[in-house]
BALUM-715362 format. One record per residue (C-alpha): residue number from 1; residue in one letter; z negated, x, y negated. Coordinates in Angstrom, 2 decimals. Each point is the difference from the previous one (the first is absolute). Layout:
N
[pt NUM; 'A'; [Z; X; Y]]
...
% end
This chain:
242
[pt 1; 'X'; [10.42; 44.42; 19.73]]
[pt 2; 'X'; [-3.36; -1.66; 0.65]]
[pt 3; 'X'; [-1.01; 0.66; -3.62]]
[pt 4; 'X'; [3.19; -1.67; -1.27]]
[pt 5; 'X'; [-0.58; -3.06; 2.16]]
[pt 6; 'X'; [-3.61; -0.19; -1.20]]
[pt 7; 'X'; [1.11; 0.20; -3.64]]
[pt 8; 'X'; [2.62; -2.68; 0.60]]
[pt 9; 'X'; [-2.61; -2.34; 1.51]]
[pt 10; 'X'; [-2.32; 0.64; -2.96]]
[pt 11; 'X'; [2.82; -0.75; -2.43]]
[pt 12; 'X'; [0.80; -3.28; 1.74]]
[pt 13; 'X'; [-3.68; -0.93; -0.02]]
[pt 14; 'X'; [-0.29; 0.72; -3.72]]
[pt 15; 'X'; [3.14; -2.00; -0.80]]
[pt 16; 'X'; [-1.28; -2.90; 2.10]]
[pt 17; 'X'; [-3.30; 0.04; -1.89]]
[pt 18; 'X'; [1.89; -0.07; -3.30]]
[pt 19; 'X'; [2.05; -2.93; 1.25]]
[pt 20; 'X'; [-3.13; -1.89; 1.04]]
[pt 21; 'X'; [-1.48; 0.56; -3.46]]
[pt 22; 'X'; [3.08; -1.47; -1.62]]
[pt 23; 'X'; [-0.51; -2.35; -2.90]]
[pt 24; 'X'; [2.11; -1.34; -2.84]]
[pt 25; 'X'; [-0.58; -0.42; -3.71]]
[pt 26; 'X'; [-0.39; -3.60; -1.17]]
[pt 27; 'X'; [0.28; -0.71; -3.72]]
[pt 28; 'X'; [-0.24; -3.40; -1.59]]
[pt 29; 'X'; [2.83; -1.28; -2.18]]
[pt 30; 'X'; [-1.16; -3.06; -1.92]]
[pt 31; 'X'; [2.73; -2.38; -1.16]]
[pt 32; 'X'; [-0.60; -3.09; -2.13]]
[pt 33; 'X'; [2.67; -2.66; 0.43]]
[pt 34; 'X'; [0.68; -2.56; -2.76]]
[pt 35; 'X'; [1.09; -3.45; 1.14]]
[pt 36; 'X'; [2.88; -1.29; -2.17]]
[pt 37; 'X'; [-1.04; -3.64; 0.40]]
[pt 38; 'X'; [-3.73; -0.19; 0.81]]
[pt 39; 'X'; [-1.24; -3.41; 1.11]]
[pt 40; 'X'; [-3.40; 0.66; -1.62]]
[pt 41; 'X'; [-1.42; 2.47; -2.51]]
[pt 42; 'X'; [-1.88; 1.96; 2.66]]
[pt 43; 'X'; [3.21; 0.28; 2.02]]
[pt 44; 'X'; [1.81; 2.06; -2.62]]
[pt 45; 'X'; [-0.35; 3.23; 1.98]]
[pt 46; 'X'; [-1.28; 1.60; 3.19]]
[pt 47; 'X'; [-0.81; 3.59; 0.96]]
[pt 48; 'X'; [0.97; 1.93; 3.11]]
[pt 49; 'X'; [-1.45; 3.41; 0.77]]
[pt 50; 'X'; [2.55; 1.61; 2.33]]
[pt 51; 'X'; [-1.17; 2.77; 2.38]]
[pt 52; 'X'; [2.58; 2.75; -0.57]]
[pt 53; 'X'; [0.20; 2.58; 2.77]]
[pt 54; 'X'; [0.72; 3.72; -0.10]]
[pt 55; 'X'; [0.69; 1.27; 3.52]]
[pt 56; 'X'; [1.69; 2.96; 1.69]]
[pt 57; 'X'; [3.43; -1.46; -0.78]]
[pt 58; 'X'; [1.30; -2.76; -2.32]]
[pt 59; 'X'; [1.31; -1.88; 3.05]]
[pt 60; 'X'; [-3.43; -0.03; 1.65]]
[pt 61; 'X'; [-1.62; -1.09; -3.27]]
[pt 62; 'X'; [2.38; -2.97; -0.22]]
[pt 63; 'X'; [-0.78; -1.03; 3.58]]
[pt 64; 'X'; [-3.74; 0.11; -0.65]]
[pt 65; 'X'; [0.37; -1.95; -3.24]]
[pt 66; 'X'; [1.99; -2.64; 1.86]]
[pt 67; 'X'; [-2.73; -0.30; 2.66]]
[pt 68; 'X'; [-2.71; -0.50; -2.61]]
[pt 69; 'X'; [1.94; -2.18; -2.43]]
[pt 70; 'X'; [-1.50; -3.25; -1.27]]
[pt 71; 'X'; [3.22; -1.72; 0.99]]
[pt 72; 'X'; [-0.16; 1.05; 3.67]]
[pt 73; 'X'; [-3.77; -0.25; 0.49]]
[pt 74; 'X'; [-0.90; -3.00; -2.16]]
[pt 75; 'X'; [3.33; -1.73; -0.57]]
[pt 76; 'X'; [0.04; 0.50; -3.76]]
[pt 77; 'X'; [3.35; -0.92; -1.57]]
[pt 78; 'X'; [0.23; 1.36; -3.54]]
[pt 79; 'X'; [3.15; -1.99; -0.87]]
[pt 80; 'X'; [-1.66; -3.27; 1.00]]
[pt 81; 'X'; [-3.15; 0.93; -1.91]]
[pt 82; 'X'; [2.07; 0.56; -3.13]]
[pt 83; 'X'; [1.67; -3.38; 0.25]]
[pt 84; 'X'; [-1.18; -2.94; 2.10]]
[pt 85; 'X'; [-3.04; 1.02; 2.06]]
[pt 86; 'X'; [-2.31; 1.38; -2.74]]
[pt 87; 'X'; [-3.12; 0.40; 2.15]]
[pt 88; 'X'; [-0.64; 3.75; -0.13]]
[pt 89; 'X'; [-2.31; 1.53; -2.60]]
[pt 90; 'X'; [-0.79; 3.40; 1.47]]
[pt 91; 'X'; [0.92; 2.24; 2.93]]
[pt 92; 'X'; [-1.93; 3.17; 0.72]]
[pt 93; 'X'; [-0.81; 2.45; 2.80]]
[pt 94; 'X'; [-2.71; 2.31; 1.31]]
[pt 95; 'X'; [0.50; 3.03; 2.24]]
[pt 96; 'X'; [-2.57; -0.09; 2.80]]
[pt 97; 'X'; [1.15; 3.02; 2.02]]
[pt 98; 'X'; [2.59; 2.73; -0.55]]
[pt 99; 'X'; [-0.43; 2.80; 2.54]]
[pt 100; 'X'; [1.09; 1.19; 3.45]]
[pt 101; 'X'; [3.48; -1.38; -0.38]]
[pt 102; 'X'; [-1.24; -3.55; -0.68]]
[pt 103; 'X'; [-0.18; -2.14; -3.11]]
[pt 104; 'X'; [-2.14; -3.13; -0.18]]
[pt 105; 'X'; [0.50; -2.08; -3.11]]
[pt 106; 'X'; [-1.34; -3.38; -1.08]]
[pt 107; 'X'; [2.29; -2.26; -2.02]]
[pt 108; 'X'; [-1.32; -2.95; -1.99]]
[pt 109; 'X'; [1.55; -2.78; -2.08]]
[pt 110; 'X'; [-1.65; -2.70; -2.09]]
[pt 111; 'X'; [1.33; -2.95; -1.92]]
[pt 112; 'X'; [-0.47; -3.62; -0.98]]
[pt 113; 'X'; [1.60; -3.14; 1.33]]
[pt 114; 'X'; [-2.09; -3.13; 0.29]]
[pt 115; 'X'; [-2.95; 2.41; 0.03]]
[pt 116; 'X'; [-0.54; 3.79; -0.07]]
[pt 117; 'X'; [0.75; 1.70; 3.30]]
[pt 118; 'X'; [0.96; 3.34; 1.46]]
[pt 119; 'X'; [0.99; 1.92; 3.08]]
[pt 120; 'X'; [-0.91; 3.43; 1.37]]
[pt 121; 'X'; [1.69; 1.89; 2.82]]
[pt 122; 'X'; [-0.39; 3.50; 1.40]]
[pt 123; 'X'; [2.77; 2.19; 1.34]]
[pt 124; 'X'; [-0.15; 3.22; 2.03]]
[pt 125; 'X'; [3.06; 2.25; -0.25]]
[pt 126; 'X'; [1.16; 2.92; 2.13]]
[pt 127; 'X'; [0.76; 2.66; -2.62]]
[pt 128; 'X'; [2.33; 1.88; 2.32]]
[pt 129; 'X'; [2.56; -2.82; 0.18]]
[pt 130; 'X'; [-1.12; -2.31; -2.81]]
[pt 131; 'X'; [-0.36; -3.10; 2.18]]
[pt 132; 'X'; [-2.88; -2.43; 0.48]]
[pt 133; 'X'; [-2.41; 0.66; 2.85]]
[pt 134; 'X'; [-0.69; -2.94; 2.33]]
[pt 135; 'X'; [-3.11; -0.51; 2.16]]
[pt 136; 'X'; [2.09; 0.65; 3.12]]
[pt 137; 'X'; [0.99; 3.40; -1.43]]
[pt 138; 'X'; [-3.56; 1.28; -0.22]]
[pt 139; 'X'; [-2.21; -2.14; 2.25]]
[pt 140; 'X'; [-0.07; -0.55; 3.74]]
[pt 141; 'X'; [-1.51; -2.90; 1.96]]
[pt 142; 'X'; [0.61; -2.42; -2.88]]
[pt 143; 'X'; [-1.57; -2.91; 1.89]]
[pt 144; 'X'; [-3.17; 2.05; 0.47]]
[pt 145; 'X'; [0.01; 0.88; -3.69]]
[pt 146; 'X'; [0.33; -3.67; -0.94]]
[pt 147; 'X'; [-2.94; -0.82; 2.29]]
[pt 148; 'X'; [-2.07; 2.68; -1.76]]
[pt 149; 'X'; [0.78; -1.42; -3.43]]
[pt 150; 'X'; [-0.71; -3.55; 1.15]]
[pt 151; 'X'; [-3.60; 0.91; 0.76]]
[pt 152; 'X'; [-0.53; 1.10; -3.60]]
[pt 153; 'X'; [2.03; -2.95; -1.29]]
[pt 154; 'X'; [-2.19; -2.51; 1.85]]
[pt 155; 'X'; [-3.12; 1.63; -1.41]]
[pt 156; 'X'; [1.38; -0.37; -3.52]]
[pt 157; 'X'; [0.77; -3.68; 0.59]]
[pt 158; 'X'; [-3.50; -0.65; 1.37]]
[pt 159; 'X'; [-1.57; 1.75; -2.99]]
[pt 160; 'X'; [2.22; -1.94; -2.43]]
[pt 161; 'X'; [-0.92; -3.37; 1.54]]
[pt 162; 'X'; [-3.69; 0.89; -0.20]]
[pt 163; 'X'; [0.32; 1.08; -3.64]]
[pt 164; 'X'; [1.92; -3.14; -1.01]]
[pt 165; 'X'; [-2.58; -2.26; 1.67]]
[pt 166; 'X'; [-2.86; 1.77; -1.77]]
[pt 167; 'X'; [1.58; -0.32; -3.44]]
[pt 168; 'X'; [-1.56; -3.01; -1.80]]
[pt 169; 'X'; [3.04; -0.36; -2.25]]
[pt 170; 'X'; [2.37; -0.33; 2.96]]
[pt 171; 'X'; [1.65; -3.38; 0.36]]
[pt 172; 'X'; [1.38; 0.62; 3.49]]
[pt 173; 'X'; [-2.26; -1.90; 2.46]]
[pt 174; 'X'; [1.41; 1.93; 2.96]]
[pt 175; 'X'; [1.92; 3.22; -0.81]]
[pt 176; 'X'; [0.92; 0.68; 3.66]]
[pt 177; 'X'; [3.30; -1.97; -0.17]]
[pt 178; 'X'; [1.16; 2.35; -2.78]]
[pt 179; 'X'; [0.27; 2.71; 2.67]]
[pt 180; 'X'; [1.39; -2.15; 2.83]]
[pt 181; 'X'; [3.37; 1.79; -0.03]]
[pt 182; 'X'; [-1.28; 3.44; -1.01]]
[pt 183; 'X'; [0.98; 2.26; 2.88]]
[pt 184; 'X'; [0.94; 3.66; -0.46]]
[pt 185; 'X'; [3.43; 0.41; 1.62]]
[pt 186; 'X'; [2.19; 2.93; 0.94]]
[pt 187; 'X'; [2.20; -0.65; -3.05]]
[pt 188; 'X'; [-3.07; 0.54; -2.21]]
[pt 189; 'X'; [0.05; 3.69; 0.93]]
[pt 190; 'X'; [3.03; 0.45; -2.28]]
[pt 191; 'X'; [-2.01; 0.33; -3.20]]
[pt 192; 'X'; [-2.06; 2.98; 1.12]]
[pt 193; 'X'; [-0.98; 2.72; -2.44]]
[pt 194; 'X'; [-1.34; 3.52; 0.51]]
[pt 195; 'X'; [-2.20; 2.51; -1.79]]
[pt 196; 'X'; [-1.82; 3.18; 0.94]]
[pt 197; 'X'; [-2.78; -1.91; 1.76]]
[pt 198; 'X'; [1.97; -2.51; 2.06]]
[pt 199; 'X'; [2.06; -3.18; 0.05]]
[pt 200; 'X'; [-0.48; -3.35; -1.73]]
[pt 201; 'X'; [1.53; -3.16; 1.42]]
[pt 202; 'X'; [0.22; -3.16; -2.05]]
[pt 203; 'X'; [0.05; -3.74; 0.62]]
[pt 204; 'X'; [1.00; -2.74; -2.43]]
[pt 205; 'X'; [-1.96; -3.20; 0.61]]
[pt 206; 'X'; [2.37; -1.93; -2.25]]
[pt 207; 'X'; [-2.62; -2.21; -1.64]]
[pt 208; 'X'; [1.30; -2.45; -2.64]]
[pt 209; 'X'; [-0.42; 1.19; -3.58]]
[pt 210; 'X'; [-2.80; -2.50; -0.75]]
[pt 211; 'X'; [-2.27; 1.54; 2.67]]
[pt 212; 'X'; [1.15; 3.63; -0.03]]
[pt 213; 'X'; [-3.45; 1.03; -1.20]]
[pt 214; 'X'; [-1.22; -0.85; 3.52]]
[pt 215; 'X'; [2.59; 2.19; 1.70]]
[pt 216; 'X'; [-1.35; 3.12; 1.78]]
[pt 217; 'X'; [1.27; 3.45; -0.87]]
[pt 218; 'X'; [2.10; 0.36; 3.16]]
[pt 219; 'X'; [-0.08; 3.81; 0.05]]
[pt 220; 'X'; [-0.99; 1.78; 3.19]]
[pt 221; 'X'; [-0.54; 3.76; -0.10]]
[pt 222; 'X'; [-0.03; 2.20; 3.11]]
[pt 223; 'X'; [-0.69; 3.73; -0.01]]
[pt 224; 'X'; [2.40; 2.44; 1.64]]
[pt 225; 'X'; [-2.58; 0.52; 2.73]]
[pt 226; 'X'; [-0.15; -3.74; 0.75]]
[pt 227; 'X'; [3.78; -0.24; 0.12]]
[pt 228; 'X'; [0.63; 3.16; 1.99]]
[pt 229; 'X'; [0.70; -1.90; 3.29]]
[pt 230; 'X'; [2.72; -1.98; -1.82]]
[pt 231; 'X'; [1.74; 2.84; -1.84]]
[pt 232; 'X'; [3.40; 0.78; 1.50]]
[pt 233; 'X'; [-0.02; 3.55; 1.37]]
[pt 234; 'X'; [2.45; 2.17; -1.93]]
[pt 235; 'X'; [0.42; -2.74; -2.62]]
[pt 236; 'X'; [-0.34; 0.39; -3.73]]
[pt 237; 'X'; [-3.68; -1.00; -0.03]]
[pt 238; 'X'; [-0.94; 2.44; 2.76]]
[pt 239; 'X'; [0.04; 2.81; -2.59]]
[pt 240; 'X'; [-2.77; -1.74; -1.94]]
[pt 241; 'X'; [-2.07; -1.57; 2.79]]
[pt 242; 'X'; [-1.53; 3.11; 1.50]]
% end
């Protein structure tokens, strides 16, 4: 009897390990759309590279694809792009992490309106249910985490101001006002990304296009060891942050 119980426990342990190692297959499907009535020659077409998912079941694959769609994450509307909007030129993705039951994917779009612009967002997905993972799902003491990030954020701002002032080609007499409203908030935790080494949190300074060259990177990396006090016990990230 004891042997049977031991074997059962071992089996459960093995199955759990397999579950934790779960990943999905992501394959790009590039589609070029032709606009029937382009407003300019360079607006005749645009390309979207869709991340197609192969998961344990077709239903789960559809849920994951919905969570990482350009429409849901970045607000892309293909019908509008084919007719009246005509901003988009390219949409693409990059898989940043795909292990331990978690998928982290970066989605990017670029286009031209009055000037070239683009947007990048990162999504973390629970591969067991196919839904997006929020900061509250995986982190604890969110206010403490924000305070931690703010220390790094303030250092970046100070370094940026110093660099701008030392640049002889800079036309900004006092760059400090550019950062007057730059405060890392709890809502800024939403765009977190993960990899084997840790977590990256991002901040968009929102500089006008004409001075975007002065805008700092706004990416703050923290190792799993640094974030260990903020990782929710029993949460999805606790399997990685050991």
